[in-house]
Structure formats: structure tokens, C-alpha cells
C-alpha positions in Angstrom: 2.6 8.6 18.6 -1.0 8.7 18.6 -2.3 9.9 22.0 -4.6 8.4 24.3 -7.1 10.2 26.4 -7.1 7.7 29.4 -10.0 9.1 31.3 -12.4 8.4 28.2 -11.0 6.8 25.4 -14.4 7.5 23.4 -13.5 11.0 23.8 -11.3 11.1 20.8 -14.2 9.4 18.6 -17.2 11.7 19.8 -16.1 15.1 20.7 -17.8 16.9 23.4 -20.5 19.0 22.1 -20.3 21.8 24.7 -16.6 22.2 23.7 -17.6 22.2 19.9 -20.7 24.3 19.9 -20.8 27.1 17.4 -18.6 27.4 14.4 -17.1 24.4 12.6 -13.3 23.5 13.7 -10.9 22.8 10.8 -7.8 20.5 11.8 -5.3 18.8 10.0 -2.2 16.6 10.5 0.7 16.4 8.0 3.3 13.8 8.7 6.1 13.1 6.0 9.1 10.7 6.0 12.2 9.8 4.2 13.0 6.2 4.6 15.2 3.4 3.6 13.4 0.3 3.3 15.0 -3.3 2.9 13.1 -6.4 2.0 14.7 -10.0 2.0 13.3 -13.1 0.8 13.6 -16.5 2.6 17.2 -16.8 1.3 18.3 -13.5 2.6 18.7 -11.7 -0.6 17.4 -8.3 -0.9 14.1 -7.7 -3.1 14.9 -4.6 -5.2 11.7 -4.0 -6.4 10.6 -3.0 -2.8 13.6 -1.6 -1.3 15.5 1.6 -1.7 14.9 5.1 -0.5 11.1 6.3 -0.2 9.7 9.6 0.5 6.0 9.0 2.0 3.1 10.7 3.5 2.0 8.6 6.8 -1.9 9.2 6.8 -1.6 13.0 6.6 -5.2 14.0 7.3 -7.5 17.2 6.9 -10.9 17.2 8.8 -13.7 19.5 9.7 -15.7 18.7 12.9 -18.2 20.6 15.2 -21.8 20.3 16.8 -24.6 22.4 17.1 -26.8 22.8 20.5 -30.3 21.8 19.7 -31.8 22.7 23.2 -33.1 20.5 26.0 -29.7 19.1 26.4 -29.6 17.8 22.8 -26.8 18.5 20.3 -26.3 17.5 16.7 -22.5 16.2 16.1 -20.6 15.8 12.9 -17.3 14.9 11.6 -15.6 14.7 8.3 -12.0 13.4 7.9 -10.0 12.7 4.8 -6.8 11.1 4.5 -4.3 13.2 2.0 -1.7 11.9 -0.1 0.5 14.6 -0.1 3.7 12.9 -1.5 1.7 12.0 -4.8 -1.2 12.9 -7.1 -3.7 10.4 -5.6 -7.2 11.9 -4.5 -8.7 12.1 -1.0 -9.3 8.8 1.2 -12.3 8.7 3.6 -11.7 8.1 7.1 -14.2 8.8 9.9 -17.1 10.5 8.8 -20.4 10.8 10.6 -23.5 12.7 11.7 -25.2 12.0 15.2 -27.1 13.2 18.3 -25.8 13.6 21.4 -27.3 14.1 25.1 -27.9 12.6 28.4 -28.6 9.0 26.9 -25.2 9.1 25.2 -24.3 9.5 21.5 -26.0 8.0 18.5 -24.0 8.4 15.1 -24.5 7.1 11.4 -21.5 7.0 8.8 -18.1 5.4 8.1 -16.2 4.7 11.5 -13.9 2.8 13.5 -15.5 -0.5 15.0 -15.4 -0.4 18.7 -12.7 -3.1 18.7 -10.3 -0.9 16.9 -11.2 2.0 19.1 -10.1 0.0 22.2 -6.5 0.3 21.3 -4.1 2.2 23.8 -1.4 4.5 22.6 -0.5 3.1 19.3 3.2 4.5 19.7 4.1 4.0 16.0 0.6 4.9 14.4 0.7 5.2 10.8 4.2 3.7 10.3 4.1 1.3 7.5 6.1 -1.4 9.4 5.2 -0.8 13.0 2.0 0.4 13.7 -0.6 -1.9 15.3 -2.6 -3.1 12.2 0.9 -3.9 10.4 2.6 -5.4 13.4 -0.5 -8.0 13.7 1.2 -9.9 10.7 -2.0 -10.1 8.5 -4.2 -11.6 11.2 -7.9 -11.3 11.4 -10.9 -11.4 9.1 -9.9 -8.7 7.0 -6.2 -9.1 7.4 -5.9 -5.7 9.4 -5.3 -7.1 13.2 -8.8 -5.9 14.0 -7.9 -2.4 13.0 -11.1 -2.0 10.6 -12.8 1.2 9.5 -16.1 0.3 8.0 -18.7 1.9 5.9 -22.7 2.0 6.8 -22.2 1.9 10.6 -24.8 2.5 13.3 -23.2 3.1 16.4 -24.0 3.9 20.2 -21.7 5.5 22.6 -22.9 5.5 26.5 -22.3 8.0 28.9 -19.7 7.4 31.4 -20.4 5.4 34.2 -18.0 5.8 37.1 -15.3 5.8 34.2 -16.9 3.1 32.4 -18.0 3.6 28.8 -20.0 1.0 26.8 -20.0 1.2 22.7 -21.8 -0.7 20.0 -21.9 -0.8 16.5 -23.9 -2.6 14.0 -23.0 -2.9 10.0 -25.3 -4.4 7.2 -23.8 -6.0 4.5 -26.0 -4.1 2.1 -24.7 -5.0 -1.5 -21.8 -6.9 -0.1 -21.7 -10.5 1.2 -24.0 -13.1 0.5 -26.2 -11.8 -2.2 -28.8 -14.5 -1.6 -29.7 -13.3 1.9 -31.3 -9.6 2.9 -28.8 -7.3 4.4 -29.6 -6.6 8.5 -28.2 -4.7 11.3 -26.8 -8.0 12.3 -24.5 -8.9 9.5 -21.2 -7.4 11.6 -21.6 -6.5 15.3 -18.7 -4.9 17.3 -19.0 -4.3 21.4 -16.6 -2.6 23.6 -16.3 -1.8 27.1 -13.7 0.5 28.2 -12.6 2.0 31.7 -10.5 5.1 32.3 -9.3 7.2 35.2 -6.8 10.0 35.0 -6.3 9.5 38.9 -5.3 6.3 38.7 -3.7 6.7 35.4 -5.5 3.4 34.4 -7.0 2.6 31.0 -8.5 -1.2 30.4 -10.6 -2.2 27.7 -12.7 -5.4 26.0 -13.8 -5.9 22.9 -15.5 -8.3 20.5 -16.4 -8.5 17.1 -18.8 -11.1 15.2 -18.7 -11.4 11.4 -21.8 -13.2 10.4 -21.7 -15.8 7.3 -24.0 -13.4 5.6 -21.4 -10.5 5.8 -18.5 -12.7 4.7 -20.5 -14.7 1.9 -19.0 -17.8 3.8 -20.6 -21.0 5.1 -19.6 -20.0 8.8 -18.9 -16.9 10.9 -15.9 -15.6 12.2 -14.9 -13.6 15.5 -12.0 -11.3 16.8 -11.5 -10.3 20.6 -9.1 -8.0 22.1 -8.0 -7.0 25.7 -6.0 -3.8 26.5 -4.2 -2.5 29.6 -2.4 0.9 29.9 -0.9 2.7 32.6 0.4 6.4 32.6 2.1 8.4 35.2 4.3 11.4 34.7 5.8 11.1 31.3 5.4 7.2 31.0 3.1 5.4 29.0 3.2 1.8 29.1 0.6 -0.8 27.6 -0.3 -4.6 26.6 -2.4 -5.8 24.1 -4.0 -9.4 23.7 -5.9 -10.4 20.4 -7.5 -13.7 19.2 -8.8 -14.3 15.7 -11.0 -17.5 15.2 -13.9 -18.9 13.8 -14.8 -21.6 11.1 -14.8 -19.0 8.4 -11.1 -18.3 8.5 -10.2 -22.0 9.8 -6.9 -23.0 8.6 -6.0 -19.7 7.0 -3.2 -17.3 7.6 -5.6 -14.8 9.2 -6.4 -17.5 12.0 -4.2 -16.7 15.3 -3.6 -14.5 18.3 -1.2 -11.8 19.0 0.2 -10.2 22.2 2.2 -6.7 22.1 3.4 -4.2 24.4 4.9 -0.6 24.0 6.6 1.8 26.2 7.4 5.6 26.1 8.8 8.0 28.2 8.7 11.9 27.6 11.8 13.4 29.2 12.0 17.4 28.3 11.5 17.7 24.6 12.7 14.0 23.8 10.1 10.9 23.7 12.1 7.4 23.4 9.5 4.6 22.8 9.4 1.1 21.6 6.7 -1.5 20.6 6.7 -5.2 20.2 4.3 -7.8 18.9 4.2 -11.7 18.9 2.2 -13.1 16.3 1.0 -16.9 16.8 -0.3 -18.1 13.7 -2.3 -21.4 13.2 0.2 -23.7 12.4 -2.0 -25.7 9.8 -3.0 -22.8 7.9 -3.7 -23.1 3.8 -2.6 -26.9 4.6 1.4 -25.8 4.8 3.5 -24.8 7.8 2.6 -21.4 8.8 5.1 -20.0 10.9 5.1 -17.6 14.0 7.0 -14.0 13.9 8.1 -11.7 16.3 7.8 -7.8 15.3 9.2 -4.7 16.8 10.2 -0.7 16.6 12.4 1.7 18.5 11.7 5.4 18.0 12.6 8.8 19.3 10.6 12.0 18.9 11.7 15.4 19.6 9.4 18.3 20.1 10.0 21.5 18.2 6.8 22.8 19.4 3.5 21.9 21.0 2.3 21.1 17.3 5.5 20.0 15.8 7.9 16.8 16.1 10.8 15.4 14.4 11.3 11.6 14.9 13.6 9.1 13.9 12.5 5.0 13.9 13.7 1.6 13.0 11.2 -1.0 12.4 11.6 -4.8 11.6 8.5 -7.1 10.3 9.7 -10.8 10.6 8.0 -13.6 8.2 5.9 -11.1 6.5 4.3 -13.7 4.5 3.5 -16.2 7.4 4.7 -19.3 5.7 7.5 -21.3 7.1 9.1 -22.4 3.5 9.0 -18.8 2.1 9.5 -16.5 5.1 10.9 -13.2 4.4 11.4 -10.1 6.6 11.3 -6.1 5.9 12.9 -3.4 7.7 13.0 0.5 7.5 15.0 3.4 9.0 12.9 6.7 9.0 13.2 10.2 9.7 10.1 12.2 9.7 8.3 15.7 10.4 4.8 15.8 11.7 3.1 19.0 12.1 -0.6 19.3 13.6 -3.3 22.3 13.5 
């Protein structure tokens, strides 16, 4: 379960310079799972090639982060984080990596980073689950098919100070060598903006975000946009959230990337146990790809048991309905998973 810092959601993105001043901090997250996967075609027959028992790494990661006091209230901040495929022979995979300056004005950073829209998610109760995290449950909607969960290269971002619990975030991404080769690259090729409000006292987190993909970035005749609204409430051991997303624009019109989602999640910590559930309804544009698309309902159930402050075991069941999005060929995929997660 990905924990949310409710008072300042942005705190998980740019660590506080004072807290990290001095030597770099090495950290990691090792998450391994054994699971039984079952995928069925539209006729209800099991697809053997993608079904069966698997041992997987769920975005295990290793990183270094820190800051340096430059005097006069200014600090340099940095982070280098990699996904480690510890279940195979694959090489490291880049995650958030940046360098920036932080002070009373806020934080400016450059590098590879989550878009502000992605940053606004509440607590993803099934983060990194191949069948149950927000990205997968969104059913392939969004410009990149990731349900708004985009991490991009060549990012220039600004994070404001908190104003009464309100934080503003903006990111600008030039297409550089991608997109339309007949147009020059500019900071306006992709723009992402978010506003977040968090209050520990009230246990409340609210956010709104918007992505605008230009035709130059997409190398298309028109642009596309994505919007997200999130509300989360926390009290005691309870965390409950709801999220609405909309993906449209002429660049993705009448495709399986166009549509809307609404999802909700609830978790409750009772002693060492934390049961959790997450659901998402996917509403696809019915005229997609000149044939009939069909909506889907995806859900996941799970329970964690804490073996210590940094180690947990967990069990999950997840189901994705209509994974290809088309009415005539709809299929489903499900998985039962047992995992071990340790952080350092």
C-alpha cells in the first residue's frame, strides 16, 4: 500500500531540505510476490500462454536522495531512483531522478519525474499490483494508455510553498526529438498542473489536476487532455478515497484511449492487520475504433500483516474485466497473490 502524506502530498516528491541536509540517504523497497494468474478469452476459455503460476518483482526499487545547504535559505536537492528487476536478469529501470533548488520560493527541479497529475493520486491501496493499481484499473484510458499515471523525461517542474495547506505544482515537458519532427521543441509541448490541499487536523486531502498534450508533442492533427479529481479522508486507522478522471480531445477521439473512470478505495489498520479494497468503473467511448467498446468494472481485495515497522506479508485477489475494451472480444484476467515487502 502506497502511503499518502495527507498534509502535504508533495512531500513525497521533494523531500524537505532541512531533514535531508548532509550525507546522502540510501533507501530501497524490495517487493516480491508469487501469484496464480488466470486469463480468459471472450468465450470463457483459459489462455494458457498468459496463465499459471508466476514469481514477480513488484517495482522493487533502490535510490539515493539528499540535499545540501547553500546558505541564505537556499538548498540543492537531488534524487536518483531506479526500479530493480530482482526476479530476472533485466537491467535497472529509471524512476524519478532530478536535481533542483529549494527555498522560501518553493522548489524548482529538472529531470525525469511524475507529472503533477500523477502526483495528485491519493493512497493507491494496491500500488504496483499488475492487475490492481490505478494505472491498470483505468483500463487503458488516457493519451499513453496509462490512466494518467505518467512519468516523463525532460521535465522542468515547480512546486510552491504551502499556503494554508494548499500547494501548487506545474510541469513543462518539451518534446525534444520526439513528436512532430517538423516543429521546434518548446516548454509548452506538454503542460501539467495541479492544486492540492491537505490537513492533518481535519484528516482531509483534496486535489485537482490537468494535463494538456499538444499536437506537436503527439505528432497529431489535434491536442488531447486529461483531468483528475481526488478526495481522501483519514482518521485513526481508516483511509478512504475517491477519484474521478476524464480523458478526451480530438487526438484520441473515437479510440479506446477516450473515456472516464471513477474509483474508490478503503483500508483499515487494526493492530498488525490492514484489510483493503479498491474498485474502478471504466466508461469507454462507445464509438471507439469504429466498433462498439464496452465499459468494465475492476476490483481488488487484499490484507496486509505487519511483521515489523518495515516488513509486511500480504495476500490479494484482483480481477480485470474486459481487458481489451471491445464488446465482441472482451476478456478478463484475475490473480491470487501472496507477497513479501521490506523497506530500508
